[in-house]
Every structure is written in C-alpha cells, then in structure tokens.
N, C-alpha and C positions, 0 to 999 in steps of 0.2 A: 276669739275665733282664730284658729290656726290657719295661716295663709295656704300652706301646702295641703294636699289631699293625702290622707292616711290610707295605706294599702294594708289590709288585714285579711285574715283567712276566713272568718266566718261571721254570721249574723250576731252571735252572742258577743263577739269581740266589739262590734259596733255598740251594742248595749252598754258594755263596760266602759268604752271610751266616752260615750255620751254622759256617763255619770261623772267623768273626770274633767272633760274639756268640751268646748264647742268646736267641732271639726267635721268636715265632709270626709266620707270614707268610701273606698271601693273594696268590695269583697272578692277574694280570689276563689272562694269555694275550695279551699285546699289546693292541691297541685293540679286540679282540674281547670287549668287556665284556658278558657274558651276564647276563640278569636275576638268576640265582642268585648270580653274582659280586658284582653291585651289592648284593644283599640281604645277603650275607656281610660286605661292606665296611661297609654301613650298621650292621649289628649290632655289629661291632667298634668303629666310630666312636662309637656311643652308649654302649657298655659300658666300653671300655678306652681309646679314642682310637686314631688311626691316624697313622703316619708314612709319607708317600709318598716312596719311594726308587726313582725310575724312571731309565732310562738317560739319559745326558747327550747325547741326540741329538734330532732333530726329532720322532720318534715318541714318545719318552719325555716330551718337553715337552708334546706334544698330550694324552697321557694325564694328565699332571699337571694341566694346565689344566682338562680335563673333570672330573676328580675334585675339584679345588678349588672349582669352581662348585657341585657337589653336596654337598661336605663342607667348608664354609668355615673351620671351626676345625681342620682337619687340620694336622698338623705336616709339615714338609718337611726332607728331608736331600738334599744334593747331593754327588755324587762328581765331582771335576774331570775333564774329558775326558782329560787326559794320564794320569791315574791309573786310568782305566777303559778304556784302549785297549791291546789286545794282539792280535797275529796278524791285523792289519787288521780288527779287530772292536771295536766300542764297546759297552760294557754293564757293568752291575753285576757280571755273572759274570766279567768280566775284571779286576776290582779286587782288590787284595791285602786280606787281613784287616785290615791296619793302615789302609788307605785307607777301608775301610768303617767301622771304629771311629772314625776322625777325622771322617767325615761325620756319623755319628750323635751325636758329641760337640758338633756345631755345629747341632743341629736348630733350625729357625725356625718360627714360626707367623705366618701372615698376619694383620695387624691388621684389625679391623673398620673402623676409621677410619684409612685410610692418612695418613701425614704428608706434608707438602710440604717436608720438611727439605732434600731434594736437588733440584737442577734440572739441565737440560742444560748449563748453564754450569759446574757442578761437574765434569761429565764432560769437557768440553772443556779446562778449566783444568788438569786433572790427567792429561791425555793418555789419557783413556778413550774419547774419541770424536774423530773428525776427524783422526787422525794414522795414519801407517803402522803403528805398533806398538800402536794402541788395542785391537785385538782380543786380542792377547797379554796386554796389561796388564789388561784386564777379566777375562780368564780367571784370571790369578794373583790379582787382588784378590778375585774371586768365591770362589776357593778359600780365601783367608785369612778372608773374612767368613762363609763357609758358605752363600753364596747361589748358587753355581754360575756356569757360563759362560752368557752371553747376549749378544744383540746390544745396541746402546746403549739402544734404547727399552725393552726388557725389563729390562735391567740397572738402569736408572733406576727402573722400576716396582718391582723387587725391593728396591732400597735403601729406597724409601719405604713399601713394604707389609710388609716382614719385620722391622721394628723396628730397623733399623741406626741406631745413634746417630752423631752427628757425631764423637764421641770415638773410637768403633770405626773409623769411616771414616778418620780422620786417622792413627790408630795403624797400620792396615793399609797405608795409603799409605807411611808411614815404613818399615815392614817391607819393602814392595815396593822402595822406593828403596834400602834397605840391601842387598837381594838383588842389585841391579844394579851395585853398586860393584865 
C-alpha cells in the first residue's frame, strides 16, 4: 500500500493503477478541478501527502503545474510517453502495471530552493537541445531519471527543481549512450 494518495485525471487511470499497486486515488476529472476536489486533495496533502501522476500530455502537464503551485511539497511521478501510449491515446490508463510501478519507484519532490546545477549548456553538450534527436534523447533520459518528457526549457527546470544530482545525470547519460550502441 502506497502511503501517499495518488492524484490522477480519470476513473480509468484508477483502474490501471489498481492493476499495478495498492493505493488510494483522487480523480481530478481533467482540468475541471471542482472546489470539493481541491478540498479532498488538500486534506490528503496535509494528512498523508500526495503523488501527482497525470498523463504525459499538454493537459496533464497543465494540471500538474496548477497542483504544484497549490501543493508545493507534492511528490511527482512520470510515466514516459511511449509507455503511456496505446490505440492512438496517451494516458496513465494506457500504461502497463510495470510502467506504473517503475514511475512510482522514481518519485521526485520539487525542491524549495532549486539548484543551478544544470544549464542550457549541459543540454546542448549532451544532445538534449539543438539537435535533430534532442527530443527523443530528452524523452529517454527523462524516463531514466524519473522526470518525464518535456521540452528543453521545462526539462532543464525539472533537472534543477527535482533534485537530480550530477552523478545521476551522468549515469543516466551513460545508460542512454549504451542503449544506442
């Protein structure tokens, strides 16, 4: 049983999560965050903590951003896009139980004081920005680090805000390099 309450977008997300782990969930019903839903999320946040597990798409990121502003110590789990896509649909409900468990094993918390460990130069030098394969590389590296897929600007912010260390970054880059051999 996961201690924290998972915040997801829809009922089918809960079905998928229940196939993977035992956890309590709160459904946002998309970006239609009703006052009672916010009240329930706040109660869970204060009593048990929450893990935000939204779809790896624009709407999911918008919900994650909104909830992060309201609940800054929330934890975050990310399912890679390729593991959350099936039948031309993207979402937590499309992910396998194993993908859900892997995402929950790599939960991150945004730091109160973000670091400046990483810069745009790190992204460029490692092929994560400014190259034809940058988007794909960010997606794979985001999956390895548990920070999800994002454009270069958001990816850099996540590297600095979710406590990724230089050692983790270098190790993930090495794994990524070995995948491409």
